[in-house]
PyMOL commands that place a pseudoatom at each C-alpha (Angstrom):
pseudoatom trace, name=CA, resn=MET, resi=1, chain=A, elem=C, hetatm=0, pos=[-9.956, 0.654, 35.598]
pseudoatom trace, name=CA, resn=ARG, resi=2, chain=A, elem=C, hetatm=0, pos=[-10.418, 0.231, 31.946]
pseudoatom trace, name=CA, resn=ARG, resi=3, chain=A, elem=C, hetatm=0, pos=[-13.053, -1.489, 30.796]
pseudoatom trace, name=CA, resn=LEU, resi=4, chain=A, elem=C, hetatm=0, pos=[-13.612, -3.628, 27.666]
pseudoatom trace, name=CA, resn=VAL, resi=5, chain=A, elem=C, hetatm=0, pos=[-16.153, -3.583, 25.527]
pseudoatom trace, name=CA, resn=PRO, resi=6, chain=A, elem=C, hetatm=0, pos=[-17.539, -6.747, 24.085]
pseudoatom trace, name=CA, resn=ALA, resi=7, chain=A, elem=C, hetatm=0, pos=[-16.672, -7.377, 20.168]
pseudoatom trace, name=CA, resn=SER, resi=8, chain=A, elem=C, hetatm=0, pos=[-20.603, -8.424, 19.649]
pseudoatom trace, name=CA, resn=SER, resi=9, chain=A, elem=C, hetatm=0, pos=[-21.392, -4.496, 20.414]
pseudoatom trace, name=CA, resn=LEU, resi=10, chain=A, elem=C, hetatm=0, pos=[-18.348, -2.908, 18.153]
pseudoatom trace, name=CA, resn=ALA, resi=11, chain=A, elem=C, hetatm=0, pos=[-19.956, -5.172, 15.426]
pseudoatom trace, name=CA, resn=PHE, resi=12, chain=A, elem=C, hetatm=0, pos=[-23.384, -3.622, 16.222]
pseudoatom trace, name=CA, resn=ALA, resi=13, chain=A, elem=C, hetatm=0, pos=[-22.159, -0.172, 16.190]
pseudoatom trace, name=CA, resn=PHE, resi=14, chain=A, elem=C, hetatm=0, pos=[-20.325, -0.388, 12.825]
pseudoatom trace, name=CA, resn=ALA, resi=15, chain=A, elem=C, hetatm=0, pos=[-23.654, -2.139, 10.994]
pseudoatom trace, name=CA, resn=LEU, resi=16, chain=A, elem=C, hetatm=0, pos=[-25.917, 0.676, 12.673]
pseudoatom trace, name=CA, resn=ALA, resi=17, chain=A, elem=C, hetatm=0, pos=[-23.308, 3.615, 11.442]
pseudoatom trace, name=CA, resn=CYS, resi=18, chain=A, elem=C, hetatm=0, pos=[-22.724, 1.853, 7.721]
pseudoatom trace, name=CA, resn=ALA, resi=19, chain=A, elem=C, hetatm=0, pos=[-27.053, 1.411, 7.662]
pseudoatom trace, name=CA, resn=LEU, resi=20, chain=A, elem=C, hetatm=0, pos=[-27.487, 5.421, 8.618]
pseudoatom trace, name=CA, resn=PRO, resi=21, chain=A, elem=C, hetatm=0, pos=[-27.946, 7.563, 5.998]
pseudoatom trace, name=CA, resn=GLY, resi=22, chain=A, elem=C, hetatm=0, pos=[-24.952, 9.688, 5.180]
pseudoatom trace, name=CA, resn=SER, resi=23, chain=A, elem=C, hetatm=0, pos=[-22.564, 7.348, 7.120]
pseudoatom trace, name=CA, resn=ALA, resi=24, chain=A, elem=C, hetatm=0, pos=[-21.736, 5.216, 4.017]
pseudoatom trace, name=CA, resn=VAL, resi=25, chain=A, elem=C, hetatm=0, pos=[-18.128, 5.108, 3.156]
pseudoatom trace, name=CA, resn=ALA, resi=26, chain=A, elem=C, hetatm=0, pos=[-18.947, 3.129, -0.126]
pseudoatom trace, name=CA, resn=GLY, resi=27, chain=A, elem=C, hetatm=0, pos=[-17.517, 4.147, -3.554]
pseudoatom trace, name=CA, resn=GLU, resi=28, chain=A, elem=C, hetatm=0, pos=[-15.131, 6.790, -1.674]
pseudoatom trace, name=CA, resn=THR, resi=29, chain=A, elem=C, hetatm=0, pos=[-11.311, 5.233, -3.197]
pseudoatom trace, name=CA, resn=PRO, resi=30, chain=A, elem=C, hetatm=0, pos=[-10.648, 7.467, -6.229]
pseudoatom trace, name=CA, resn=ALA, resi=31, chain=A, elem=C, hetatm=0, pos=[-9.911, 5.780, -9.474]
pseudoatom trace, name=CA, resn=PRO, resi=32, chain=A, elem=C, hetatm=0, pos=[-6.296, 6.556, -11.291]
pseudoatom trace, name=CA, resn=GLU, resi=33, chain=A, elem=C, hetatm=0, pos=[-7.339, 8.430, -14.425]
pseudoatom trace, name=CA, resn=GLY, resi=34, chain=A, elem=C, hetatm=0, pos=[-7.382, 6.018, -17.202]
pseudoatom trace, name=CA, resn=ALA, resi=35, chain=A, elem=C, hetatm=0, pos=[-7.327, 3.179, -15.264]
pseudoatom trace, name=CA, resn=GLU, resi=36, chain=A, elem=C, hetatm=0, pos=[-8.618, -0.138, -16.850]
pseudoatom trace, name=CA, resn=VAL, resi=37, chain=A, elem=C, hetatm=0, pos=[-9.039, -3.973, -15.874]
pseudoatom trace, name=CA, resn=TYR, resi=38, chain=A, elem=C, hetatm=0, pos=[-9.569, -6.218, -19.219]
pseudoatom trace, name=CA, resn=PHE, resi=39, chain=A, elem=C, hetatm=0, pos=[-8.977, -10.410, -20.216]
pseudoatom trace, name=CA, resn=ILE, resi=40, chain=A, elem=C, hetatm=0, pos=[-5.898, -11.386, -21.158]
pseudoatom trace, name=CA, resn=GLY, resi=41, chain=A, elem=C, hetatm=0, pos=[-6.801, -14.870, -23.783]
pseudoatom trace, name=CA, resn=VAL, resi=42, chain=A, elem=C, hetatm=0, pos=[-10.348, -14.569, -23.058]
pseudoatom trace, name=CA, resn=SER, resi=43, chain=A, elem=C, hetatm=0, pos=[-12.569, -13.050, -25.587]
pseudoatom trace, name=CA, resn=ASP, resi=44, chain=A, elem=C, hetatm=0, pos=[-16.367, -12.417, -25.569]
pseudoatom trace, name=CA, resn=GLY, resi=45, chain=A, elem=C, hetatm=0, pos=[-17.806, -15.276, -28.032]
pseudoatom trace, name=CA, resn=ASP, resi=46, chain=A, elem=C, hetatm=0, pos=[-15.004, -17.828, -27.435]
pseudoatom trace, name=CA, resn=THR, resi=47, chain=A, elem=C, hetatm=0, pos=[-16.047, -21.480, -26.881]
pseudoatom trace, name=CA, resn=LEU, resi=48, chain=A, elem=C, hetatm=0, pos=[-13.605, -23.064, -23.597]
pseudoatom trace, name=CA, resn=LYS, resi=49, chain=A, elem=C, hetatm=0, pos=[-13.199, -25.940, -22.534]
pseudoatom trace, name=CA, resn=ASN, resi=50, chain=A, elem=C, hetatm=0, pos=[-13.126, -27.155, -18.399]
pseudoatom trace, name=CA, resn=PRO, resi=51, chain=A, elem=C, hetatm=0, pos=[-10.894, -26.375, -16.471]
pseudoatom trace, name=CA, resn=VAL, resi=52, chain=A, elem=C, hetatm=0, pos=[-11.356, -22.702, -17.747]
pseudoatom trace, name=CA, resn=THR, resi=53, chain=A, elem=C, hetatm=0, pos=[-8.451, -20.416, -16.824]
pseudoatom trace, name=CA, resn=ILE, resi=54, chain=A, elem=C, hetatm=0, pos=[-8.903, -16.800, -16.818]
pseudoatom trace, name=CA, resn=ARG, resi=55, chain=A, elem=C, hetatm=0, pos=[-6.462, -14.416, -16.507]
pseudoatom trace, name=CA, resn=PHE, resi=56, chain=A, elem=C, hetatm=0, pos=[-6.607, -10.850, -15.433]
pseudoatom trace, name=CA, resn=GLY, resi=57, chain=A, elem=C, hetatm=0, pos=[-5.139, -7.823, -16.698]
pseudoatom trace, name=CA, resn=ALA, resi=58, chain=A, elem=C, hetatm=0, pos=[-4.624, -4.359, -15.320]
pseudoatom trace, name=CA, resn=ARG, resi=59, chain=A, elem=C, hetatm=0, pos=[-3.280, -0.655, -16.548]
pseudoatom trace, name=CA, resn=GLY, resi=60, chain=A, elem=C, hetatm=0, pos=[-3.151, 2.408, -15.180]
pseudoatom trace, name=CA, resn=ILE, resi=61, chain=A, elem=C, hetatm=0, pos=[-4.042, 0.569, -11.543]
pseudoatom trace, name=CA, resn=GLY, resi=62, chain=A, elem=C, hetatm=0, pos=[-1.719, -1.716, -9.298]
pseudoatom trace, name=CA, resn=VAL, resi=63, chain=A, elem=C, hetatm=0, pos=[-2.489, -4.852, -7.616]
pseudoatom trace, name=CA, resn=ALA, resi=64, chain=A, elem=C, hetatm=0, pos=[-2.553, -4.796, -3.947]
pseudoatom trace, name=CA, resn=PRO, resi=65, chain=A, elem=C, hetatm=0, pos=[-4.105, -7.493, -1.759]
pseudoatom trace, name=CA, resn=ALA, resi=66, chain=A, elem=C, hetatm=0, pos=[-7.670, -6.683, 0.499]
pseudoatom trace, name=CA, resn=GLY, resi=67, chain=A, elem=C, hetatm=0, pos=[-7.157, -4.633, 3.505]
pseudoatom trace, name=CA, resn=VAL, resi=68, chain=A, elem=C, hetatm=0, pos=[-4.298, -3.028, 2.172]
pseudoatom trace, name=CA, resn=ASP, resi=69, chain=A, elem=C, hetatm=0, pos=[-4.568, 1.220, 2.069]
pseudoatom trace, name=CA, resn=LYS, resi=70, chain=A, elem=C, hetatm=0, pos=[-1.658, 1.928, -0.772]
pseudoatom trace, name=CA, resn=GLU, resi=71, chain=A, elem=C, hetatm=0, pos=[-3.200, 4.657, -3.287]
pseudoatom trace, name=CA, resn=LYS, resi=72, chain=A, elem=C, hetatm=0, pos=[-3.319, 4.041, -6.761]
pseudoatom trace, name=CA, resn=THR, resi=73, chain=A, elem=C, hetatm=0, pos=[-4.537, 0.135, -6.520]
pseudoatom trace, name=CA, resn=GLY, resi=74, chain=A, elem=C, hetatm=0, pos=[-7.002, -2.189, -6.109]
pseudoatom trace, name=CA, resn=HIS, resi=75, chain=A, elem=C, hetatm=0, pos=[-7.703, -5.978, -6.553]
pseudoatom trace, name=CA, resn=HIS, resi=76, chain=A, elem=C, hetatm=0, pos=[-9.459, -8.307, -8.621]
pseudoatom trace, name=CA, resn=HIS, resi=77, chain=A, elem=C, hetatm=0, pos=[-13.215, -9.701, -8.534]
pseudoatom trace, name=CA, resn=LEU, resi=78, chain=A, elem=C, hetatm=0, pos=[-14.530, -11.984, -11.251]
pseudoatom trace, name=CA, resn=ILE, resi=79, chain=A, elem=C, hetatm=0, pos=[-18.640, -11.228, -11.586]
pseudoatom trace, name=CA, resn=ILE, resi=80, chain=A, elem=C, hetatm=0, pos=[-19.611, -14.452, -13.737]
pseudoatom trace, name=CA, resn=ASP, resi=81, chain=A, elem=C, hetatm=0, pos=[-23.600, -14.479, -14.672]
pseudoatom trace, name=CA, resn=GLU, resi=82, chain=A, elem=C, hetatm=0, pos=[-24.431, -11.656, -12.098]
pseudoatom trace, name=CA, resn=THR, resi=83, chain=A, elem=C, hetatm=0, pos=[-23.775, -7.472, -12.485]
pseudoatom trace, name=CA, resn=ILE, resi=84, chain=A, elem=C, hetatm=0, pos=[-22.781, -5.119, -10.506]
pseudoatom trace, name=CA, resn=GLU, resi=85, chain=A, elem=C, hetatm=0, pos=[-24.969, -1.600, -11.364]
pseudoatom trace, name=CA, resn=GLY, resi=86, chain=A, elem=C, hetatm=0, pos=[-26.391, 1.037, -9.677]
pseudoatom trace, name=CA, resn=ALA, resi=87, chain=A, elem=C, hetatm=0, pos=[-25.921, 1.283, -6.051]
pseudoatom trace, name=CA, resn=GLU, resi=88, chain=A, elem=C, hetatm=0, pos=[-24.215, -1.820, -5.918]
pseudoatom trace, name=CA, resn=LEU, resi=89, chain=A, elem=C, hetatm=0, pos=[-21.116, -0.129, -6.675]
pseudoatom trace, name=CA, resn=ASP, resi=90, chain=A, elem=C, hetatm=0, pos=[-21.325, 1.760, -3.729]
pseudoatom trace, name=CA, resn=GLU, resi=91, chain=A, elem=C, hetatm=0, pos=[-20.821, -1.482, -1.822]
pseudoatom trace, name=CA, resn=PRO, resi=92, chain=A, elem=C, hetatm=0, pos=[-18.414, -4.337, -0.625]
pseudoatom trace, name=CA, resn=ILE, resi=93, chain=A, elem=C, hetatm=0, pos=[-18.725, -6.504, -3.563]
pseudoatom trace, name=CA, resn=PRO, resi=94, chain=A, elem=C, hetatm=0, pos=[-20.520, -9.905, -2.025]
pseudoatom trace, name=CA, resn=ALA, resi=95, chain=A, elem=C, hetatm=0, pos=[-18.351, -12.741, -1.911]
pseudoatom trace, name=CA, resn=ASP, resi=96, chain=A, elem=C, hetatm=0, pos=[-20.165, -16.227, -3.525]
pseudoatom trace, name=CA, resn=ASP, resi=97, chain=A, elem=C, hetatm=0, pos=[-20.286, -18.329, -6.438]
pseudoatom trace, name=CA, resn=ASN, resi=98, chain=A, elem=C, hetatm=0, pos=[-20.741, -16.074, -8.805]
pseudoatom trace, name=CA, resn=HIS, resi=99, chain=A, elem=C, hetatm=0, pos=[-18.436, -12.992, -6.996]
pseudoatom trace, name=CA, resn=ARG, resi=100, chain=A, elem=C, hetatm=0, pos=[-15.164, -14.556, -6.887]
pseudoatom trace, name=CA, resn=HIS, resi=101, chain=A, elem=C, hetatm=0, pos=[-12.730, -12.431, -5.249]
pseudoatom trace, name=CA, resn=PHE, resi=102, chain=A, elem=C, hetatm=0, pos=[-9.487, -12.158, -5.363]
pseudoatom trace, name=CA, resn=GLY, resi=103, chain=A, elem=C, hetatm=0, pos=[-8.559, -10.457, -2.347]
pseudoatom trace, name=CA, resn=GLY, resi=104, chain=A, elem=C, hetatm=0, pos=[-4.326, -12.102, -2.565]
pseudoatom trace, name=CA, resn=GLY, resi=105, chain=A, elem=C, hetatm=0, pos=[-3.436, -9.959, -5.428]
pseudoatom trace, name=CA, resn=GLN, resi=106, chain=A, elem=C, hetatm=0, pos=[-4.179, -12.984, -7.764]
pseudoatom trace, name=CA, resn=THR, resi=107, chain=A, elem=C, hetatm=0, pos=[-3.969, -12.246, -11.310]
pseudoatom trace, name=CA, resn=GLU, resi=108, chain=A, elem=C, hetatm=0, pos=[-5.697, -15.750, -12.766]
pseudoatom trace, name=CA, resn=VAL, resi=109, chain=A, elem=C, hetatm=0, pos=[-7.612, -18.283, -11.553]
pseudoatom trace, name=CA, resn=THR, resi=110, chain=A, elem=C, hetatm=0, pos=[-8.609, -22.313, -12.959]
pseudoatom trace, name=CA, resn=LEU, resi=111, chain=A, elem=C, hetatm=0, pos=[-11.866, -22.958, -12.293]
pseudoatom trace, name=CA, resn=GLU, resi=112, chain=A, elem=C, hetatm=0, pos=[-15.054, -25.322, -13.524]
pseudoatom trace, name=CA, resn=LEU, resi=113, chain=A, elem=C, hetatm=0, pos=[-17.762, -23.752, -14.899]
pseudoatom trace, name=CA, resn=PRO, resi=114, chain=A, elem=C, hetatm=0, pos=[-21.011, -25.941, -15.728]
pseudoatom trace, name=CA, resn=PRO, resi=115, chain=A, elem=C, hetatm=0, pos=[-21.379, -25.984, -19.993]
pseudoatom trace, name=CA, resn=GLY, resi=116, chain=A, elem=C, hetatm=0, pos=[-23.240, -23.601, -21.313]
pseudoatom trace, name=CA, resn=SER, resi=117, chain=A, elem=C, hetatm=0, pos=[-23.273, -19.533, -21.684]
pseudoatom trace, name=CA, resn=HIS, resi=118, chain=A, elem=C, hetatm=0, pos=[-21.814, -17.622, -19.051]
pseudoatom trace, name=CA, resn=THR, resi=119, chain=A, elem=C, hetatm=0, pos=[-20.735, -13.509, -18.601]
pseudoatom trace, name=CA, resn=LEU, resi=120, chain=A, elem=C, hetatm=0, pos=[-17.492, -13.003, -17.415]
pseudoatom trace, name=CA, resn=GLN, resi=121, chain=A, elem=C, hetatm=0, pos=[-16.838, -9.210, -15.768]
pseudoatom trace, name=CA, resn=LEU, resi=122, chain=A, elem=C, hetatm=0, pos=[-14.036, -7.987, -14.082]
pseudoatom trace, name=CA, resn=VAL, resi=123, chain=A, elem=C, hetatm=0, pos=[-14.427, -5.162, -11.497]
pseudoatom trace, name=CA, resn=MET, resi=124, chain=A, elem=C, hetatm=0, pos=[-11.347, -3.315, -9.040]
pseudoatom trace, name=CA, resn=GLY, resi=125, chain=A, elem=C, hetatm=0, pos=[-11.895, -3.203, -5.757]
pseudoatom trace, name=CA, resn=ASP, resi=126, chain=A, elem=C, hetatm=0, pos=[-10.602, -1.133, -2.859]
pseudoatom trace, name=CA, resn=MET, resi=127, chain=A, elem=C, hetatm=0, pos=[-8.994, -2.381, 0.250]
pseudoatom trace, name=CA, resn=ASN, resi=128, chain=A, elem=C, hetatm=0, pos=[-12.537, -2.881, 1.173]
pseudoatom trace, name=CA, resn=HIS, resi=129, chain=A, elem=C, hetatm=0, pos=[-13.747, -4.792, -1.707]
pseudoatom trace, name=CA, resn=ILE, resi=130, chain=A, elem=C, hetatm=0, pos=[-15.260, -1.763, -2.970]
pseudoatom trace, name=CA, resn=PRO, resi=131, chain=A, elem=C, hetatm=0, pos=[-15.546, -0.712, -6.185]
pseudoatom trace, name=CA, resn=HIS, resi=132, chain=A, elem=C, hetatm=0, pos=[-13.372, 2.718, -7.190]
pseudoatom trace, name=CA, resn=ALA, resi=133, chain=A, elem=C, hetatm=0, pos=[-14.973, 5.760, -8.078]
pseudoatom trace, name=CA, resn=PRO, resi=134, chain=A, elem=C, hetatm=0, pos=[-15.776, 5.568, -11.138]
pseudoatom trace, name=CA, resn=PRO, resi=135, chain=A, elem=C, hetatm=0, pos=[-15.752, 2.247, -11.254]
pseudoatom trace, name=CA, resn=VAL, resi=136, chain=A, elem=C, hetatm=0, pos=[-12.846, 0.191, -13.011]
pseudoatom trace, name=CA, resn=MET, resi=137, chain=A, elem=C, hetatm=0, pos=[-14.624, -3.003, -14.664]
pseudoatom trace, name=CA, resn=SER, resi=138, chain=A, elem=C, hetatm=0, pos=[-13.752, -4.468, -18.092]
pseudoatom trace, name=CA, resn=GLU, resi=139, chain=A, elem=C, hetatm=0, pos=[-16.103, -4.882, -20.604]
pseudoatom trace, name=CA, resn=ARG, resi=140, chain=A, elem=C, hetatm=0, pos=[-19.117, -7.525, -19.633]
pseudoatom trace, name=CA, resn=ILE, resi=141, chain=A, elem=C, hetatm=0, pos=[-18.345, -10.978, -21.900]
pseudoatom trace, name=CA, resn=THR, resi=142, chain=A, elem=C, hetatm=0, pos=[-19.735, -13.984, -23.000]
pseudoatom trace, name=CA, resn=VAL, resi=143, chain=A, elem=C, hetatm=0, pos=[-18.580, -17.296, -23.219]
pseudoatom trace, name=CA, resn=THR, resi=144, chain=A, elem=C, hetatm=0, pos=[-19.542, -20.725, -24.201]
pseudoatom trace, name=CA, resn=VAL, resi=145, chain=A, elem=C, hetatm=0, pos=[-18.073, -23.244, -22.044]
pseudoatom trace, name=CA, resn=GLU, resi=146, chain=A, elem=C, hetatm=0, pos=[-18.330, -26.892, -23.251]
for i in range(1, 146): cmd.bond("trace and resi %d" % i, "trace and resi %d" % (i + 1))
show_as sticks, trace
zoom trace
């Protein structure tokens, strides 16, 4: 007779495995050599009006939806008024108002930003939302929203 393991037990085992030293799978997806991401039509120092449309460009790396395991691809993440650095580059990118995920393979977004100064950066994530090794990220730019 086969016994099914409760989903809660599997989730606990997965969380425990991820927390143990030496068990991390983060940041292991190799970035294609020379891959880069960049903003299209938005530059450092620009003044923008709401709604803001931000287009994402990629060179040397393909765009594929999250969960798709295809070599030399990833999907965009827009980092707003935050940074991703150090150990954060070895972990899944959080999903919140400052870390926007485009796991469907989207290459642009239209959004409302509060008036004022904002920093923007693009980061490619692998199928699991983890930055590639080395990270494929744009320069961090500052824009002003009127």
